[in-house]
DSSP file (Angstrom, degrees, kcal/mol; ACC not computed):
  #  RESIDUE AA STRUCTURE BP1 BP2  ACC     N-H-->O    O-->H-N    N-H-->O    O-->H-N    TCO  KAPPA ALPHA  PHI   PSI    X-CA   Y-CA   Z-CA
    1    1 A M              0   0    0      0, 0.0     3,-0.1     0, 0.0     0, 0.0   0.000 360.0 360.0 360.0 121.3   -4.9    8.1  -15.0
    2    2 A G        -     0   0    0      1,-0.2     3,-0.1     3,-0.0     2,-0.0  -0.040 360.0 -60.3 -86.7-170.4   -6.7    5.4  -13.1
    3    3 A P        -     0   0    0      0, 0.0     2,-0.3     0, 0.0    -1,-0.2  -0.301  62.2 -87.8 -77.4 161.9   -8.3    5.5   -9.7
    4    4 A M        -     0   0    0     -3,-0.1     2,-0.2     4,-0.1     3,-0.0  -0.471  48.6-174.8 -71.0 128.5   -6.4    6.4   -6.4
    5    5 A T     >  -     0   0    0     -2,-0.3     4,-2.0    -3,-0.1     5,-0.1  -0.699  40.3-103.7-116.5 173.0   -4.9    3.3   -4.9
    6    6 A Q  H  > S+     0   0    0     -2,-0.2     4,-2.6     1,-0.2     5,-0.2   0.908 121.4  53.5 -65.4 -40.5   -3.1    3.0   -1.5
    7    7 A Q  H  > S+     0   0    0      1,-0.2     4,-2.2     2,-0.2    -1,-0.2   0.911 110.2  44.9 -57.1 -47.1    0.3    2.8   -3.4
    8    8 A R  H  > S+     0   0    0      2,-0.2     4,-2.6     1,-0.2    -1,-0.2   0.838 111.1  55.0 -70.9 -30.8   -0.3    6.0   -5.4
    9    9 A S  H  X S+     0   0    0     -4,-2.0     4,-2.7     2,-0.2    -2,-0.2   0.958 109.1  47.1 -64.6 -48.8   -1.6    7.7   -2.2
   10   10 A R  H  X S+     0   0    0     -4,-2.6     4,-2.7     1,-0.2    -2,-0.2   0.927 112.2  50.7 -57.6 -46.1    1.7    6.8   -0.4
   11   11 A L  H  X S+     0   0    0     -4,-2.2     4,-1.9     1,-0.2    -1,-0.2   0.918 110.0  49.0 -62.7 -44.0    3.7    8.0   -3.3
   12   12 A L  H  X S+     0   0    0     -4,-2.6     4,-2.4     1,-0.2    -1,-0.2   0.904 111.4  51.1 -58.0 -45.2    1.8   11.3   -3.4
   13   13 A G  H  X S+     0   0    0     -4,-2.7     4,-2.3     1,-0.2    -2,-0.2   0.915 108.3  49.8 -64.5 -41.5    2.4   11.8    0.3
   14   14 A R  H  X S+     0   0    0     -4,-2.7     4,-2.4     1,-0.2    -1,-0.2   0.927 110.4  51.7 -60.1 -41.3    6.1   11.2    0.0
   15   15 A A  H  X S+     0   0    0     -4,-1.9     4,-2.7     1,-0.2    -2,-0.2   0.894 108.4  50.9 -66.2 -37.1    6.3   13.7   -2.8
   16   16 A L  H  X S+     0   0    0     -4,-2.4     4,-2.3     2,-0.2    -1,-0.2   0.926 110.0  49.4 -66.9 -41.0    4.4   16.3   -0.7
   17   17 A I  H  X S+     0   0    0     -4,-2.3     4,-2.3     2,-0.2    -1,-0.2   0.890 111.1  51.3 -59.9 -37.6    6.9   15.8    2.2
   18   18 A A  H  X S+     0   0    0     -4,-2.4     4,-2.6    -5,-0.2    -2,-0.2   0.941 109.8  48.8 -68.7 -44.4    9.7   16.2   -0.2
   19   19 A I  H  X S+     0   0    0     -4,-2.7     4,-2.0     1,-0.2    -2,-0.2   0.874 111.1  49.3 -56.0 -41.7    8.3   19.4   -1.5
   20   20 A A  H  X S+     0   0    0     -4,-2.3     4,-1.7     2,-0.2    -1,-0.2   0.899 111.8  49.1 -70.8 -37.5    7.8   20.8    1.9
   21   21 A A  H  X S+     0   0    0     -4,-2.3     4,-2.0     2,-0.2    -2,-0.2   0.926 111.3  48.4 -60.9 -47.2   11.3   19.9    2.9
   22   22 A L  H  X S+     0   0    0     -4,-2.6     4,-2.5     1,-0.2    -2,-0.2   0.845 108.2  55.8 -62.6 -34.3   12.8   21.5   -0.3
   23   23 A Q  H  X S+     0   0    0     -4,-2.0     4,-2.1     2,-0.2    -1,-0.2   0.934 109.2  45.3 -61.9 -43.4   10.9   24.6    0.3
   24   24 A Q  H  X S+     0   0    0     -4,-1.7     4,-2.1     1,-0.2    -2,-0.2   0.836 112.7  51.5 -69.3 -32.1   12.3   25.0    3.8
   25   25 A I  H  X S+     0   0    0     -4,-2.0     4,-2.3     2,-0.2    -1,-0.2   0.910 107.9  52.4 -67.8 -42.1   15.8   24.3    2.5
   26   26 A A  H  X S+     0   0    0     -4,-2.5     4,-0.8     1,-0.2    -2,-0.2   0.923 111.4  47.4 -57.7 -42.8   15.4   26.9   -0.2
   27   27 A I  H >< S+     0   0    0     -4,-2.1     3,-0.8     1,-0.2     4,-0.2   0.908 110.2  51.5 -69.4 -37.1   14.4   29.5    2.4
   28   28 A L  H >< S+     0   0    0     -4,-2.1     3,-1.3     1,-0.2     4,-0.3   0.865 105.1  57.6 -66.7 -32.1   17.3   28.5    4.7
   29   29 A R  H 3< S+     0   0    0     -4,-2.3     3,-0.5     1,-0.3     4,-0.3   0.733  99.1  59.9 -67.7 -21.8   19.7   29.0    1.8
   30   30 A Q  T <X S+     0   0    0     -4,-0.8     4,-1.4    -3,-0.8    -1,-0.3   0.450  76.2  96.1 -83.4   0.3   18.5   32.5    1.3
   31   31 A L  T <4 S+     0   0    0     -3,-1.3     3,-0.2     1,-0.2    -1,-0.2   0.893  90.3  37.0 -56.0 -46.0   19.5   33.5    4.8
   32   32 A G  T  4 S+     0   0    0     -3,-0.5    -1,-0.2    -4,-0.3    -2,-0.1   0.672 114.3  58.8 -82.0 -20.4   23.0   34.9    3.7
   33   33 A R  T  4 S+     0   0    0     -4,-0.3     2,-0.3    -3,-0.2    -2,-0.2   0.700 105.9  40.7 -83.2 -23.6   21.6   36.4    0.5
   34   34 A R  S  < S-     0   0    0     -4,-1.4     5,-0.0    -3,-0.2     0, 0.0  -0.762  96.0 -82.7-121.8 163.7   19.0   38.7    1.7
   35   35 A S     >  -     0   0    0     -2,-0.3     4,-2.1     1,-0.1     5,-0.2  -0.321  43.1-116.7 -61.1 156.8   18.6   41.1    4.5
   36   36 A F  H  > S+     0   0    0      1,-0.2     4,-2.5     2,-0.2     5,-0.2   0.843 113.3  55.3 -69.7 -30.4   17.5   39.4    7.7
   37   37 A G  H  > S+     0   0    0      2,-0.2     4,-1.7     1,-0.2    -1,-0.2   0.883 110.7  44.7 -68.0 -40.4   14.2   41.2    7.9
   38   38 A V  H  > S+     0   0    0      2,-0.2     4,-2.1     1,-0.2    -2,-0.2   0.849 114.1  50.2 -68.2 -40.8   13.2   40.0    4.3
   39   39 A W  H  X S+     0   0    0     -4,-2.1     4,-2.6     2,-0.2    -2,-0.2   0.923 109.6  50.4 -68.2 -44.4   14.3   36.5    5.1
   40   40 A L  H  X S+     0   0    0     -4,-2.5     4,-2.3     1,-0.2    -2,-0.2   0.888 110.2  49.9 -61.6 -39.6   12.4   36.4    8.3
   41   41 A L  H  X S+     0   0    0     -4,-1.7     4,-1.8     2,-0.2    -1,-0.2   0.902 112.3  46.7 -65.8 -42.1    9.3   37.6    6.6
   42   42 A L  H  X S+     0   0    0     -4,-2.1     4,-2.1     2,-0.2    -2,-0.2   0.889 112.5  51.5 -61.6 -42.3    9.6   34.9    3.8
   43   43 A A  H  X S+     0   0    0     -4,-2.6     4,-1.8     1,-0.2    -2,-0.2   0.924 111.0  47.3 -65.4 -42.4   10.3   32.3    6.4
   44   44 A L  H  < S+     0   0    0     -4,-2.3    -1,-0.2     1,-0.2    -2,-0.2   0.839 113.2  47.5 -65.9 -34.7    7.3   33.2    8.4
   45   45 A L  H  < S+     0   0    0     -4,-1.8     4,-0.5     1,-0.2    -1,-0.2   0.810 117.6  40.1 -77.5 -31.5    5.0   33.3    5.5
   46   46 A T  H  X S+     0   0    0     -4,-2.1     4,-2.4     1,-0.2    -2,-0.2   0.652  96.5  77.8 -92.8 -14.9    6.2   29.9    4.0
   47   47 A A  H  X S+     0   0    0     -4,-1.8     4,-2.3     2,-0.2     5,-0.2   0.889  93.7  49.6 -65.4 -40.2    6.5   27.9    7.2
   48   48 A P  H  > S+     0   0    0      0, 0.0     4,-2.5     0, 0.0    -1,-0.2   0.907 111.1  50.1 -62.5 -38.7    2.7   27.4    7.5
   49   49 A L  H  > S+     0   0    0     -4,-0.5     4,-2.4     2,-0.2    -2,-0.2   0.925 112.2  47.6 -64.8 -43.9    2.5   26.2    3.9
   50   50 A S  H  X S+     0   0    0     -4,-2.4     4,-2.6     1,-0.2    -1,-0.2   0.902 111.8  50.0 -62.3 -41.1    5.4   23.7    4.5
   51   51 A A  H  X S+     0   0    0     -4,-2.3     4,-2.6     1,-0.2    -1,-0.2   0.922 111.6  48.1 -61.2 -43.1    3.8   22.5    7.7
   52   52 A L  H  X S+     0   0    0     -4,-2.5     4,-2.5     2,-0.2     5,-0.2   0.909 112.6  49.0 -67.2 -42.4    0.5   21.9    5.9
   53   53 A L  H  X S+     0   0    0     -4,-2.4     4,-2.8     1,-0.2     5,-0.2   0.938 112.9  48.2 -55.1 -50.6    2.2   20.1    3.1
   54   54 A G  H  X S+     0   0    0     -4,-2.6     4,-2.4     2,-0.2    -2,-0.2   0.879 111.6  48.3 -62.7 -40.2    4.1   17.9    5.5
   55   55 A W  H  X S+     0   0    0     -4,-2.6     4,-2.4     2,-0.2    -1,-0.2   0.936 114.1  45.4 -68.1 -45.6    1.1   17.1    7.5
   56   56 A V  H  X S+     0   0    0     -4,-2.5     4,-2.2     2,-0.2    -2,-0.2   0.884 113.8  49.7 -62.7 -38.7   -1.0   16.1    4.5
   57   57 A G  H  X S+     0   0    0     -4,-2.8     4,-1.8    -5,-0.2    -2,-0.2   0.936 111.5  48.7 -69.5 -42.6    1.8   14.1    3.0
   58   58 A Y  H  X S+     0   0    0     -4,-2.4     4,-2.2     1,-0.2    -2,-0.2   0.903 110.1  51.1 -59.7 -41.8    2.4   12.3    6.3
   59   59 A T  H  X S+     0   0    0     -4,-2.4     4,-1.2     1,-0.2    -1,-0.2   0.901 110.9  49.0 -64.3 -39.1   -1.4   11.5    6.6
   60   60 A L  H  < S+     0   0    0     -4,-2.2    -1,-0.2     1,-0.2    -2,-0.2   0.830 111.3  51.1 -71.8 -25.7   -1.4   10.1    3.0
   61   61 A V  H  < S+     0   0    0     -4,-1.8    -2,-0.2     1,-0.2    -1,-0.2   0.914 117.9  35.4 -73.4 -40.1    1.8    8.0    3.8
   62   62 A V  H  < S+     0   0    0     -4,-2.2    -1,-0.2    -5,-0.1    -2,-0.2   0.496  86.0 116.9 -95.9  -2.1    0.4    6.4    6.9
   63   63 A M     <  -     0   0    0     -4,-1.2     2,-0.6    -5,-0.2   -53,-0.1  -0.497  53.3-151.0 -72.5 133.9   -3.3    6.0    5.9
   64   64 A N        +     0   0    0     -2,-0.2     5,-0.1     1,-0.2    -1,-0.1  -0.939  19.4 175.0-109.1 108.7   -4.4    2.3    5.8
   65   65 A W  S    S+     0   0    0     -2,-0.6    -1,-0.2     1,-0.1    -2,-0.0   0.825  73.1  60.8 -81.9 -35.9   -7.2    1.9    3.3
   66   66 A D  S    S+     0   0    0      1,-0.3    -1,-0.1     0, 0.0    -2,-0.0   0.837 122.9  10.3 -72.2 -34.4   -7.3   -1.9    3.5
   67   67 A D  S    S-     0   0    0      6,-0.0    -1,-0.3     0, 0.0     2,-0.2  -0.573  77.7-167.2-139.6  74.1   -8.2   -2.3    7.2
   68   68 A P    >   -     0   0    0      0, 0.0     3,-0.6     0, 0.0    -3,-0.1  -0.474  14.2-152.4 -71.0 133.7   -9.1    1.2    8.7
   69   69 A A  T 3  S+     0   0    0     -2,-0.2     0, 0.0     1,-0.2     0, 0.0   0.693  87.1  69.6 -74.8 -20.4   -9.3    1.1   12.4
   70   70 A D  T 3  S+     0   0    0      1,-0.1    -1,-0.2     2,-0.0     0, 0.0   0.740  98.0  51.3 -73.7 -23.8  -11.9    4.0   12.5
   71   71 A Y  S <  S-     0   0    0     -3,-0.6     3,-0.1     3,-0.0    -1,-0.1  -0.927  81.9-122.8-125.6 139.1  -14.8    2.0   11.1
   72   72 A P        -     0   0    0      0, 0.0     3,-0.1     0, 0.0    -2,-0.0  -0.342  47.6 -82.6 -68.4 158.7  -16.2   -1.3   12.1
   73   73 A P        -     0   0    0      0, 0.0     2,-0.2     0, 0.0    -6,-0.0  -0.400  50.3-109.7 -64.4 140.6  -16.3   -4.1    9.5
   74   74 A A        -     0   0    0     -3,-0.1     2,-0.4     1,-0.1    -3,-0.0  -0.448  28.5-126.4 -70.7 137.9  -19.3   -3.9    7.2
   75   75 A K        -     0   0    0     -2,-0.2     2,-0.8    -3,-0.1    -1,-0.1  -0.692  18.1-128.5 -80.3 135.5  -22.0   -6.6    7.8
   76   76 A D    >   -     0   0    0     -2,-0.4     3,-1.0     1,-0.2     4,-0.4  -0.770  13.8-158.1 -88.1 117.1  -22.9   -8.5    4.7
   77   77 A D  G >  S+     0   0    0     -2,-0.8     3,-0.7     1,-0.2    -1,-0.2   0.736  84.0  68.9 -62.8 -25.0  -26.7   -8.4    4.5
   78   78 A R  G 3  S+     0   0    0      1,-0.2    -1,-0.2     2,-0.1    -2,-0.0   0.765  93.7  55.2 -70.9 -26.6  -26.8  -11.5    2.2
   79   79 A T  G <         0   0    0     -3,-1.0    -1,-0.2     1,-0.2    -2,-0.2   0.619 360.0 360.0 -83.9 -12.9  -25.8  -13.8    4.9
   80   80 A A    <         0   0    0     -3,-0.7    -1,-0.2    -4,-0.4    -2,-0.1   0.511 360.0 360.0 -84.1 360.0  -28.4  -13.0    7.4
């Protein structure tokens, strides 16, 4: 396994978003199969994890490694 690249970062981000969505779909499918109290407890416990996975995944998808806006361009000391 090589170093993390921007393409691999975006692929990992998409996978995390998909996992978060699948987790919420699985919880919603349990609504009719369990009592409402148990379902509500499971939903409340898994919602923060899904939100965190979605947020981290989104951050990995939109992160720009080539030209980050947060940092000024580095000055080359050899040209001075």
